[in-house]
C-alpha positions, 0 to 999 in steps of 0.5 A, spaced: 500 500 500 502 507 498 498 514 499 494 516 493 497 522 489 494 528 494 494 523 501 487 526 502 480 523 502 479 526 495 484 521 492 477 517 492 475 519 485 469 523 485 469 526 492 470 533 494 471 536 501 470 544 502 471 547 509 469 554 512 471 557 518 470 563 523 476 565 526 472 569 531 468 564 534 474 559 533 469 554 529 468 551 523 464 546 518 467 541 513 463 538 508 464 531 503 460 531 497 460 527 491 459 528 484 453 523 485 450 520 491 454 515 494 453 509 499 454 511 506 454 507 513 456 510 520 458 507 527 458 510 533 463 508 539 463 514 543 458 515 549 456 522 547 454 523 540 451 529 536 448 527 530 443 528 524 440 523 520 444 517 522 438 513 522 437 513 515 444 510 514 442 503 517 442 498 512 434 496 512 432 503 511 429 506 504 434 511 502 441 507 500 445 513 498 446 520 501 448 527 497 453 529 502 456 528 509 457 534 514 462 534 520 461 541 524 464 544 530 459 548 535 456 542 539 448 541 538 448 548 535 453 545 529 447 541 527 444 547 523 450 546 518 447 540 515 441 545 513 445 550 510 448 544 505 441 541 504 438 548 502 444 549 497 444 542 494 436 542 493 437 549 489 442 545 485 437 540 483 440 535 488 436 530 492 432 524 493 426 524 489 419 524 493 413 526 489 417 531 484 421 534 490 428 534 491 430 532 498 437 532 499 440 527 504 445 530 508 447 526 515 452 530 519 456 529 526 458 535 531 464 536 536 464 540 542 468 546 541 464 552 545 470 553 551 476 554 546 477 561 547 473 564 541 467 569 542 460 564 542 456 570 543 453 570 536 446 573 535 444 568 530 446 561 529 452 561 524 453 554 522 447 554 517 451 559 513 458 556 514 455 549 511 453 553 505 460 556 505 463 549 506 459 546 500 461 552 495 468 551 497 468 543 495 475 541 492 479 535 490 485 539 494 484 542 501 488 544 507 489 541 514 490 543 521 486 549 524 480 549 518 473 547 517 471 542 523 478 542 526 478 550 527 476 550 534 478 542 536 483 541 542 486 534 544 489 533 551 494 538 552 494 541 544 490 544 539 487 539 535 485 540 527 482 537 521 486 531 518 486 527 512 490 521 509 489 516 503 492 509 501 492 505 494 491 498 495 495 493 491 488 491 488 487 498 485 482 500 490 483 507 494 481 508 501 481 515 504 480 518 511 477 525 513 477 527 521 476 533 526 480 531 532 477 534 538 479 528 543 479 527 551 485 523 550 492 524 547 495 524 540 502 524 543 506 519 548 507 522 555 511 529 555 514 527 548 513 529 541 512 522 538 505 521 536 501 514 538 500 513 530 507 513 529 507 506 527 503 507 521 506 514 519 508 514 511 514 518 510 515 524 514 507 526 513 507 528 521 514 529 522 517 523 522 519 523 529 518 515 530 516 512 536 516 515 543 517 512 550 511 510 554 509 508 561 503 503 560 502 504 568 500 512 567 493 513 568 490 518 563 489 525 566 484 529 561 485 536 561 478 538 558 472 537 562 467 531 561 463 532 555 467 537 552 470 533 546 469 528 540 473 526 534 468 525 528 471 522 522 469 519 515 473 514 511 471 513 504 473 508 498 472 507 491 470 500 492 463 497 490 460 496 497 453 495 500 450 499 505 451 494 510 458 493 508 460 500 509 457 500 516 462 494 517 468 499 514 466 504 519 466 499 525 473 497 522 476 504 522 475 505 529 481 501 530 485 507 527 482 512 532 484 507 538 491 507 535 492 514 535 488 517 541 489 514 548 484 513 551 479 513 545 471 512 545 470 514 552 463 515 555 465 523 554 467 523 547 462 522 541 467 518 537 463 517 530 465 514 523 462 515 517 464 510 511 463 512 504 463 507 498 462 511 491 462 504 487 467 505 482 471 499 483 469 492 484 473 488 489 476 482 486 476 478 492 470 480 496 472 476 502 479 478 503 479 485 500 473 487 504 478 485 510 484 489 507 479 495 506 478 495 513 485 495 515 487 500 510 481 505 513 484 504 520 491 505 518 488 512 514 484 514 520 490 513 525 495 517 520 489 523 519 489 524 526 496 525 527 496 529 521 491 534 523 494 535 530 501 536 527 498 541 522 494 546 527 496 553 527 496 558 532 491 564 533 489 569 538 486 567 545 488 560 544 487 556 550 492 550 548 499 550 544 499 547 537 504 541 536 508 546 532 509 551 538 510 546 543 515 541 539 516 544 532 
């Protein structure tokens, strides 16, 4: 396996990502949209999720494809970002056909970034507008770090961020990940600069610092309050998958979150992963290639998490340093 040409989730052909941020509020929105509707599944392992339309993604539900996925800051306020995306898609003629009406299917998930030093005293919820802006900015290339849904994110002791990574399997299938890293846990080992995801780093995509030293007897001591977290992610592939198989892919990808964040999936995180399949490439071996897809998705997600934190940039009124400030 090797990274795709961009090392972004958009190495999966037909997918684009748009980001919009509000530097004053210290928050933002990220949107994944396809050239055409795509199969999607979801799996939640955190104890405090915030979601929109995720029930539609169960394999037994009527709608089997979605138009876009939204990752947003803002806690429950951020769910309004999906409405902005849906409005813009409807205006563009996108959506599920119901009696002559277009109803865009736009599931989403939010993270908590309300205590990160930004000005939250808005008179009107800003997230619907940010959703529209993010969709309008959708492109095959995009920045990482303090942008989009990662603009106000934090992890234990550091600023979080928006990360992405990709892999191309030997069978020709591409897998990618997009993640907003806002975890209760830590992404680096102890007091050092090494990332927990170091065993899966390709080249020096997040600094090339190798493995650090870790005392397994040290208990985690989170620096944020309980319920102020959540890492939300999307993994994607160009393989042909059913909605049930996409759900299984999302489940397997949680291994990547556990590799890169310690601890992860806590009762106070809303850790959630969407999985997307564009259906362009049949799996040569549906059994073993499905296994390889899950492993690749987990590997991409672990790398994307480290890349997002590694790429974070400082801003006025930050409550935590960036990785670069502390170690770079």
